[in-house]
N, C-alpha and C positions, 0 to 999 in steps of 0.2 A: 503494500499501500503505500502511495505517494505521499510524502508531508501534505500535500494537498487535501489529498482524500481525508486523510487523519484528520487538518486540521476542519475539513469539514463538515465531519463527522462531529466531532469535539462542539462546535457551534450547533449544530443540530441536538445534540443530547442537553448540553448545558442549559441551551435556551428553550429546550422542548419545542422545536418545529417542524416541520418538514420544510425543506427550502433548501434547493439548488443556488450552489455559490459560484460564482466566474469572478471573473480578475476586477470586475468594474463594479460587484456588488456593493452598495454601502451598508454599514455597519452601525457604527455608535452614531445614535439621533436618528437611526432610519428605519430600527428595527425596534418596537417596543420593548419587547424582551430584554433587549441588549441594556441592563444599566451597567451604574456601578457594582452592583455587587455579582453584575454576571461577569464583569471584565476580570473580577478575582478570581471567580470559578474556572474561566476558560484558562488565566495565566496557571493556576493552578494544576488543572489537568496538562496543560501543554509540557511544564517541568516535568509531571510524573510520567508522561508517556514517552515523552522525546527524550527524556533524560537531560534538559539543560535549566541552565539558574538564568532566572530574568529579574535583574535587579530595580527597583522602587524606582530609581533615575531613567531608567530606559522606557517607563509606561509612558504614554503620551496620548492625546487622541489623534495623535497623528497615525500613529501605530495601527488603529483601531477604525480609523473613517472605512476603508475599505476592504475587502477580502485579499486583493491583490496585495496591499501594503501589509497586511498583517500577515499571509504568505512570503512574501520577502523578509519581514524579519524576521521569523520564525526559521527560516531557510540561512541568515546570516548568522544565528544564533547555533544553529548546527553545524555549521563551517568553522565556528570559531574554536 
């Protein structure tokens, strides 16, 4: 499973929605279920499932603006 597929599955599970995601899908501010608590839950799942560490100062609205931006962020964290 690619990191994008896993990311989409994490978002569907955490947000409890049945939605398809593509690069331009808006997230924060566009999906009602995607609130600050959901951001924390997504980060926790990403850290656990991908074995990455996300520092507080790396979290911003820009990272969570679109599926593509979040996917790119995750890919960069995995490569580090």
